[in-house]
C-alpha positions as CSV (number, residue, x, y, z in Angstrom):
1,M,-216.2,-122.7,61.6
2,Q,-216.2,-126.1,63.2
3,D,-217.2,-126.8,66.8
4,I,-214.1,-127.0,69.0
5,Y,-214.4,-128.7,72.4
6,L,-211.7,-128.0,75.1
7,Y,-211.2,-129.0,78.6
8,N,-211.8,-126.1,80.9
9,S,-209.9,-126.4,84.2
10,L,-212.3,-123.9,85.8
11,T,-215.4,-126.1,85.3
12,R,-213.4,-129.4,85.2
13,R,-215.2,-130.6,82.0
14,K,-215.0,-130.4,78.3
15,E,-217.0,-127.5,76.8
16,K,-217.8,-126.2,73.4
17,F,-215.7,-123.2,72.7
18,E,-217.8,-120.1,72.3
19,P,-215.7,-117.0,71.6
20,L,-216.5,-113.8,73.4
21,H,-216.4,-112.0,70.1
22,P,-217.5,-113.9,67.0
23,G,-214.6,-115.0,64.9
24,F,-211.9,-113.8,67.3
25,V,-209.9,-115.6,70.0
26,G,-208.0,-113.8,72.7
27,I,-205.5,-116.1,74.4
28,Y,-203.0,-115.3,77.1
29,V,-200.3,-117.8,78.2
30,C,-197.9,-117.4,81.1
31,G,-194.5,-116.9,79.6
32,P,-191.0,-117.7,81.0
33,T,-189.2,-116.1,83.9
34,V,-186.0,-115.2,82.2
35,Y,-183.2,-116.1,84.6
36,G,-181.8,-119.1,82.8
37,H,-181.9,-121.1,79.6
38,S,-185.2,-122.8,78.8
39,H,-185.5,-126.6,79.3
40,L,-187.6,-129.3,77.7
41,G,-190.4,-128.6,80.2
42,H,-190.8,-125.2,78.7
43,A,-190.8,-126.8,75.2
44,K,-193.8,-129.0,76.1
45,S,-195.8,-126.0,77.4
46,Y,-195.1,-123.6,74.5
47,I,-195.2,-126.2,71.7
48,S,-198.6,-127.3,73.0
49,F,-200.0,-123.8,73.0
50,D,-198.4,-123.0,69.7
51,V,-200.4,-125.8,68.1
52,I,-203.6,-124.6,69.8
53,V,-203.1,-121.1,68.4
54,R,-202.3,-122.6,65.0
55,Y,-205.4,-124.7,65.0
56,F,-207.7,-121.8,65.9
57,R,-206.2,-119.9,63.0
58,Y,-206.6,-122.9,60.7
59,A,-210.2,-123.2,61.8
60,G,-210.8,-119.6,60.6
61,Y,-210.5,-117.5,63.7
62,K,-208.5,-114.3,64.1
63,V,-206.2,-114.9,67.1
64,R,-204.4,-112.5,69.3
65,Y,-201.8,-114.4,71.2
66,V,-200.3,-112.7,74.2
67,Q,-197.4,-114.4,76.1
68,N,-195.6,-112.4,78.8
69,I,-192.0,-112.2,79.8
70,T,-191.5,-112.2,83.6
71,D,-188.5,-110.1,84.3
72,V,-189.2,-109.0,87.9
73,G,-191.2,-110.2,90.9
74,H,-191.0,-114.0,90.5
75,L,-189.6,-115.0,93.9
76,L,-187.9,-118.2,94.9
77,G,-189.9,-120.8,96.8
78,D,-193.3,-122.3,96.4
79,Q,-194.9,-119.4,98.3
80,N,-193.3,-116.6,96.2
81,E,-191.9,-115.2,99.4
82,G,-188.1,-115.6,98.8
83,E,-185.5,-113.8,96.7
84,D,-186.3,-112.5,93.2
85,R,-185.1,-115.1,90.8
86,V,-183.7,-112.6,88.3
87,L,-181.8,-110.7,91.1
88,R,-180.4,-113.9,92.4
89,Q,-179.1,-114.9,89.0
90,A,-177.7,-111.4,88.5
91,R,-175.7,-111.7,91.7
92,L,-174.4,-115.2,90.7
93,E,-173.3,-114.0,87.3
94,Q,-172.2,-110.6,88.6
95,L,-174.3,-108.8,86.1
96,E,-177.0,-106.1,86.1
97,P,-180.5,-107.6,86.4
98,M,-181.4,-106.3,83.0
99,E,-178.3,-107.9,81.5
100,V,-179.6,-111.2,82.8
101,V,-183.1,-110.5,81.4
102,E,-181.8,-109.6,78.0
103,T,-179.5,-112.6,77.8
104,Y,-182.2,-115.1,78.7
105,T,-185.0,-113.5,76.8
106,R,-182.9,-113.7,73.6
107,S,-182.0,-117.3,74.5
108,Y,-185.7,-118.2,75.0
109,F,-186.8,-116.8,71.6
110,E,-183.8,-118.4,69.9
111,D,-184.9,-121.8,71.3
112,M,-188.6,-121.3,70.4
113,D,-187.6,-120.2,66.9
114,R,-185.6,-123.3,66.4
115,L,-188.5,-125.5,67.6
116,G,-190.7,-123.9,64.9
117,L,-192.9,-121.9,67.2
118,L,-194.8,-118.9,65.9
119,R,-193.9,-115.7,67.8
120,P,-196.7,-114.4,70.1
121,D,-198.5,-111.4,68.7
122,I,-197.5,-109.5,71.9
123,S,-194.7,-110.4,74.3
124,P,-195.1,-107.8,77.1
125,R,-192.7,-107.5,80.0
126,A,-193.6,-107.1,83.6
127,S,-191.1,-104.3,84.1
128,G,-192.7,-102.3,81.3
129,H,-196.1,-102.3,83.0
130,I,-195.3,-101.0,86.5
131,V,-197.7,-98.0,86.3
132,E,-200.6,-100.2,85.3
133,Q,-199.8,-102.7,88.1
134,I,-199.7,-99.9,90.7
135,G,-203.1,-98.8,89.4
136,I,-204.6,-102.2,90.1
137,V,-203.1,-102.3,93.6
138,K,-204.6,-98.8,94.4
139,N,-208.0,-100.1,93.1
140,L,-207.9,-103.1,95.4
141,I,-206.9,-101.0,98.4
142,E,-209.7,-98.6,97.7
143,K,-212.1,-101.6,97.5
144,G,-211.0,-102.7,100.9
145,V,-209.7,-106.1,99.8
146,A,-206.0,-105.3,100.0
147,Y,-204.0,-103.8,102.9
148,E,-200.5,-102.3,103.3
149,V,-198.0,-103.2,106.1
150,D,-194.7,-101.5,106.2
151,G,-194.4,-101.0,102.4
152,N,-195.8,-104.4,101.5
153,V,-199.3,-104.7,100.1
154,Y,-201.3,-108.0,100.4
155,F,-204.6,-109.3,99.0
156,D,-207.0,-110.5,101.7
157,V,-208.2,-113.8,100.3
158,R,-211.1,-113.9,102.8
159,K,-212.5,-110.9,101.0
160,F,-213.0,-112.9,97.8
161,P,-215.5,-115.7,98.6
162,A,-214.7,-117.6,95.4
163,Y,-211.0,-118.0,96.2
164,G,-210.1,-121.6,95.4
165,K,-212.7,-122.1,92.6
166,L,-210.0,-123.0,90.1
167,S,-207.8,-125.2,92.3
168,G,-210.5,-126.6,94.5
169,R,-208.7,-125.4,97.7
170,K,-210.5,-123.7,100.5
171,V,-209.3,-120.7,102.5
172,E,-210.1,-122.3,105.8
173,E,-207.9,-125.3,105.0
174,L,-204.8,-123.1,104.2
175,E,-203.5,-123.1,107.8
176,A,-200.5,-121.2,109.1
177,G,-197.3,-123.0,108.1
178,A,-199.1,-125.5,105.8
179,R,-197.8,-123.7,102.7
180,G,-194.3,-122.7,103.8
181,E,-192.8,-120.1,106.1
182,V,-195.3,-117.9,107.8
183,V,-195.1,-114.1,107.2
184,E,-196.2,-112.6,110.5
185,E,-197.5,-109.4,109.0
186,K,-200.1,-111.1,106.9
187,R,-203.7,-111.2,108.2
188,H,-204.1,-114.8,106.9
189,P,-201.3,-117.1,105.7
190,A,-202.9,-117.5,102.3
191,D,-202.9,-113.7,101.6
192,F,-200.6,-113.0,98.7
193,A,-198.3,-110.1,97.8
194,L,-199.4,-107.4,95.4
195,W,-196.5,-105.1,96.0
196,K,-193.2,-105.9,97.8
197,K,-191.0,-103.5,99.7
198,A,-187.5,-103.2,98.3
199,G,-184.8,-103.8,100.8
200,P,-181.6,-101.9,101.1
201,G,-179.5,-102.1,97.9
202,H,-182.3,-103.9,96.0
203,L,-181.5,-103.3,92.3
204,M,-185.0,-103.5,90.9
205,Q,-187.4,-101.1,92.5
206,W,-189.9,-98.4,91.5
207,D,-191.6,-95.6,93.4
208,S,-195.1,-96.2,94.6
209,P,-197.7,-94.8,97.1
210,W,-196.3,-97.4,99.6
211,G,-192.6,-96.6,99.1
212,A,-190.0,-98.0,96.8
213,G,-190.6,-101.6,95.8
214,Y,-191.7,-103.9,93.0
215,P,-194.8,-105.8,92.0
216,G,-195.8,-109.3,93.1
217,W,-195.5,-112.1,90.4
218,H,-199.3,-112.8,90.2
219,L,-200.1,-109.1,89.5
220,E,-198.3,-108.9,86.2
221,C,-200.4,-111.5,84.4
222,S,-203.7,-109.8,85.5
223,C,-202.3,-106.5,84.3
224,M,-201.0,-107.5,80.9
225,S,-203.7,-110.0,79.9
226,T,-206.5,-107.5,80.5
227,K,-204.6,-104.6,78.9
228,Y,-204.2,-106.4,75.6
229,L,-207.2,-108.7,75.6
230,G,-209.8,-106.9,77.7
231,E,-211.0,-107.3,81.3
232,T,-212.8,-110.5,80.2
233,F,-211.2,-112.6,77.5
234,D,-211.4,-116.1,76.0
235,I,-208.5,-118.3,77.1
236,H,-205.8,-118.3,79.7
237,G,-203.2,-121.0,79.4
238,G,-200.2,-122.2,81.4
239,G,-198.6,-125.1,83.1
240,L,-200.5,-127.3,85.5
241,E,-198.2,-126.3,88.3
242,N,-199.4,-122.7,88.0
243,I,-203.0,-123.5,88.9
244,F,-202.2,-122.8,92.6
245,P,-201.3,-120.3,93.7
246,H,-200.5,-118.3,90.6
247,H,-203.7,-118.6,88.6
248,E,-205.9,-118.7,91.6
249,C,-204.5,-115.4,92.7
250,E,-204.9,-113.9,89.2
251,I,-208.6,-114.7,89.3
252,A,-209.1,-113.2,92.8
253,Q,-207.4,-109.9,92.1
254,S,-208.7,-109.5,88.6
255,E,-212.3,-110.3,89.3
256,T,-212.3,-108.1,92.3
257,A,-210.6,-105.2,90.5
258,F,-212.7,-105.2,87.4
259,E,-215.9,-106.6,88.9
260,K,-216.5,-109.0,86.0
261,P,-215.4,-112.6,85.0
262,F,-211.7,-112.9,84.1
263,A,-210.7,-115.7,81.7
264,R,-213.6,-117.8,80.4
265,Y,-211.6,-120.9,79.6
266,W,-208.5,-122.1,81.5
267,L,-206.2,-124.6,79.7
268,H,-203.3,-126.2,81.5
269,N,-200.6,-128.4,80.0
270,N,-199.1,-131.2,82.0
271,M,-195.4,-131.5,82.6
272,I,-192.4,-133.4,81.3
273,T,-191.1,-135.8,83.9
274,V,-187.8,-137.6,84.4
275,D,-188.3,-141.1,85.9
276,G,-191.8,-139.9,87.0
277,V,-190.5,-136.7,88.7
278,K,-191.3,-133.3,87.3
279,M,-188.5,-131.8,85.3
280,G,-187.4,-128.5,86.8
281,K,-184.5,-126.3,87.7
282,S,-185.2,-126.6,91.4
283,L,-184.6,-130.3,91.3
284,N,-181.6,-130.0,88.9
285,N,-183.0,-132.7,86.7
286,F,-183.7,-130.6,83.6
287,I,-182.2,-130.8,80.1
288,T,-181.9,-127.4,78.4
289,I,-183.4,-127.1,74.9
290,K,-179.9,-126.0,73.7
291,D,-178.4,-129.2,75.0
292,A,-181.1,-131.3,73.5
293,L,-180.7,-129.6,70.1
294,R,-177.0,-130.7,70.1
295,T,-178.3,-134.3,69.7
296,Y,-181.8,-134.1,68.3
297,H,-183.4,-132.3,65.3
298,P,-185.6,-129.5,66.5
299,I,-188.7,-130.8,64.8
300,A,-188.0,-134.3,66.4
301,I,-188.3,-132.5,69.8
302,R,-191.5,-130.9,68.6
303,Y,-192.8,-134.2,67.3
304,F,-191.9,-135.9,70.7
305,V,-194.0,-133.4,72.5
306,L,-197.0,-133.7,70.2
307,M,-197.0,-137.5,70.5
308,S,-198.5,-136.9,74.0
309,H,-201.7,-135.0,74.7
310,Y,-201.0,-131.6,76.1
311,R,-202.9,-132.5,79.3
312,S,-200.9,-135.7,79.8
313,A,-197.5,-136.1,81.5
314,L,-194.6,-136.9,79.2
315,D,-191.6,-138.9,80.5
316,F,-188.3,-137.9,79.1
317,S,-185.5,-140.3,78.2
318,D,-183.0,-140.5,75.4
319,A,-184.6,-143.7,74.2
320,A,-188.0,-141.9,73.9
321,L,-186.5,-139.0,72.0
322,E,-184.6,-141.3,69.7
323,A,-187.8,-143.2,69.0
324,A,-189.5,-139.9,68.2
325,Q,-186.7,-139.0,65.8
326,K,-187.1,-142.3,64.0
327,G,-190.8,-142.0,63.8
328,L,-190.5,-138.5,62.3
329,K,-187.9,-139.7,59.9
330,K,-190.4,-142.3,58.6
331,L,-193.0,-139.6,58.0
332,Q,-190.5,-137.3,56.4
333,S,-189.3,-140.1,54.1
334,T,-192.9,-140.7,52.8
335,Y,-193.5,-136.9,52.5
336,D,-190.3,-136.6,50.4
337,R,-191.4,-139.5,48.3
338,I,-194.7,-137.9,47.6
339,S,-193.0,-134.6,46.7
340,D,-190.5,-136.3,44.5
341,A,-193.2,-138.2,42.6
342,I,-195.0,-134.9,42.0
343,R,-191.9,-133.1,40.8
344,S,-190.6,-135.9,38.6
345,D,-194.0,-136.6,37.1
346,A,-193.5,-140.2,38.1
347,A,-197.0,-140.6,39.4
348,G,-199.1,-143.6,38.3
349,K,-202.7,-143.8,37.1
350,S,-205.4,-142.0,38.9
351,G,-207.5,-143.9,41.4
352,D,-210.1,-143.4,44.0
353,D,-208.3,-145.1,46.8
354,L,-206.0,-142.3,47.6
355,T,-208.7,-139.7,47.4
356,Q,-210.8,-141.6,49.9
357,A,-207.8,-142.0,52.2
358,V,-207.2,-138.2,52.1
359,K,-210.9,-137.6,53.0
360,T,-210.7,-140.1,55.9
361,F,-207.5,-138.5,57.2
362,T,-209.0,-135.0,57.0
363,D,-212.2,-136.1,58.8
364,T,-210.1,-137.9,61.5
365,F,-207.7,-135.0,61.9
366,H,-210.5,-132.5,62.4
367,A,-212.3,-134.8,64.8
368,A,-209.0,-135.2,66.8
369,M,-208.1,-131.6,67.0
370,N,-211.7,-130.5,67.7
371,D,-211.7,-132.9,70.7
372,D,-209.4,-130.8,73.0
373,F,-206.5,-130.7,70.5
374,N,-205.7,-134.4,70.5
375,T,-202.4,-134.3,68.6
376,P,-201.5,-138.0,69.2
377,R,-204.7,-139.1,67.5
378,A,-204.0,-136.6,64.6
379,I,-200.5,-138.0,64.2
380,A,-201.8,-141.6,64.2
381,A,-204.2,-140.6,61.4
382,L,-201.2,-139.2,59.4
383,F,-199.4,-142.6,59.7
384,D,-202.5,-144.3,58.3
385,L,-202.6,-141.9,55.4
386,F,-199.0,-142.3,54.6
387,T,-199.3,-146.1,54.7
388,E,-201.9,-145.9,52.0
389,A,-199.8,-143.3,50.1
390,N,-196.8,-145.7,50.1
391,S,-198.9,-148.6,48.9
392,A,-200.5,-146.5,46.2
393,L,-197.0,-145.3,45.0
394,D,-195.7,-148.9,45.0
395,D,-198.6,-150.1,42.9
396,R,-198.7,-146.9,40.7
397,R,-202.3,-146.2,41.9
398,A,-201.5,-142.6,42.7
399,G,-202.1,-140.0,40.0
400,K,-200.4,-136.6,40.0
401,H,-203.6,-134.8,40.9
402,E,-204.3,-137.1,43.8
403,L,-200.8,-136.7,45.1
404,E,-200.9,-132.9,44.8
405,Q,-204.2,-133.0,46.7
406,L,-202.7,-135.2,49.4
407,K,-199.6,-133.0,49.8
408,Q,-201.8,-129.9,50.0
409,V,-203.8,-131.4,52.8
410,V,-200.7,-132.6,54.7
411,D,-199.1,-129.2,54.3
412,N,-202.2,-127.5,55.8
413,T,-202.6,-129.9,58.7
414,A,-199.3,-131.6,59.7
415,G,-197.4,-128.6,58.3
416,Q,-199.3,-125.4,59.2
417,V,-201.1,-126.8,62.3
418,L,-198.7,-129.4,63.8
419,G,-195.6,-127.7,62.4
420,I,-193.7,-130.9,61.5
421,F,-193.5,-130.5,57.7
422,G,-192.7,-127.9,55.1
423,A,-192.9,-124.3,55.9
424,G,-195.1,-125.0,58.9
425,G,-192.2,-126.7,60.6
426,T,-190.0,-123.7,60.3
427,E,-192.1,-120.6,59.9
428,G,-191.5,-119.5,63.5
429,S,-187.9,-118.9,62.8
430,G,-186.6,-115.8,61.1
431,I,-183.3,-117.7,60.3
432,Q,-185.0,-120.9,59.1
433,K,-187.4,-119.0,56.8
434,E,-184.3,-118.2,54.6
435,I,-182.8,-121.7,54.7
436,G,-184.5,-123.0,51.5
437,P,-183.2,-120.3,49.1
438,V,-179.7,-120.5,50.6
439,I,-179.6,-124.3,50.1
440,E,-180.9,-123.9,46.5
441,V,-178.0,-121.5,45.8
442,L,-175.5,-124.0,47.2
443,I,-177.0,-126.8,45.2
444,G,-176.7,-124.6,42.0
445,I,-173.0,-123.9,42.8
446,R,-172.5,-127.6,43.4
447,N,-174.1,-128.6,40.1
448,E,-171.8,-126.1,38.3
449,L,-168.8,-127.6,40.0
450,R,-169.9,-131.1,39.0
451,K,-170.2,-130.0,35.4
452,A,-166.7,-128.6,35.6
453,K,-165.6,-132.0,37.1
454,N,-164.5,-130.3,40.3
455,F,-165.9,-133.2,42.3
456,T,-163.7,-132.5,45.4
457,L,-165.3,-129.1,46.0
458,A,-168.7,-130.3,45.0
459,D,-168.5,-133.1,47.6
460,K,-167.3,-130.7,50.2
461,I,-170.5,-128.7,49.8
462,R,-172.6,-131.9,50.0
463,D,-170.7,-133.1,53.1
464,G,-170.9,-129.7,54.8
465,L,-174.7,-129.6,54.3
466,L,-175.0,-133.1,55.6
467,Q,-173.2,-132.1,58.8
468,H,-176.0,-129.6,59.4
469,G,-178.7,-132.2,58.7
470,I,-179.4,-131.4,55.1
471,V,-179.3,-134.4,52.7
472,I,-178.8,-133.8,49.0
473,K,-180.2,-136.4,46.5
474,D,-179.2,-136.5,42.8
475,T,-182.0,-137.9,40.7
476,P,-182.6,-138.1,36.9
477,N,-184.9,-135.2,37.2
478,G,-182.5,-132.9,39.2
479,T,-181.1,-132.5,42.7
480,T,-183.4,-132.4,45.7
481,W,-182.8,-131.9,49.4
482,T,-184.4,-132.9,52.6
483,R,-183.6,-132.6,56.3
484,E,-182.0,-135.7,57.8
């Protein structure tokens, strides 16, 4: 296995990745709060971690990827002290809370499937782990680091001396009122809720030793990450905006409850911005993935995200996405040209130039991905490789063996790791897994229609596929298809 270096937000430096268990990576990523359709900001986060998971597997590791679904306890407001987001949406849509959850959970996975993401190995829900969360709260009360006031339970941050080690904030600097509305019953304004009392008519509540209520948002991630990955595990990921207070609180409650280190490496993706301002629902400046997919190919959106480093901000504009779509189309055109040359046996004479170009690309790709998953550098190397491939094809300096070797390398890297070519670009989608055979059947029917001189119906099949981004090409060696 190659040495992989990643930027650890906890230590604020790049570190060589050393798994807790040889050959195995346990990774937990904060998943969506399912009260609305996902937007492009979610796409950046989950595409980034999808590629990280893929690369670890490519590098030979067995990976267990856990990504939660927050369906209760995530409150409105920066301080997580307002109304439950799911409940608020249920009231607005006049639905049961679990109807809202089911609707937007399905929507989330539909979007991620279309963007070619692999499904997490485990997608646990907060509402399905109430018993375990109550157990952690009881543990913390018994240890004297949590206290109950009128059915609410809070974590006393002053009882955890390392509070702030991830974010760099200090407890003494978190003065009353500095982080939002003060909750008078707290012993310190930075204390955070482990369990919330359910008010009259509250639709989501469970019995507990402190009365009917529901868990705090931070608690679910400590509970589900450790249940499925162990009390100490390798990697915890999430958005940069979650460092404080969410991830800071996770560390405090987890390391106090289990009396051992929590996550060993913390990875945080940066955000998508619009005119330099973070894209988000609270600012109403977001573009849903569904809306974006009405205009742009799903893999173009994926490519757009990967053209920036996961730790860098990415500014959205239609012009930027259109440029990404054009760049991807250039790569796809060369990829198709290589595939056509192999299928049609139209390759030229064998030569060493292309073999050397493949080796250079492979070395550069590994170096880029081993250096904190630098996808922009990896994609730049792919452009260099395809420039050489086009030149070799033009001059007939590319033998069939060399082209097959090149395609295999590209399928393994840009395909299976970056997810922008071949099966790698679609394997996350149960629907898209079946698209190839279906198109081949349609092509076969079209060819029969052409033989029967029923060109009107044959053209109807061709035009219908084109409307869905599938381009059919008739060549002397048969009919091929590509995505537009």
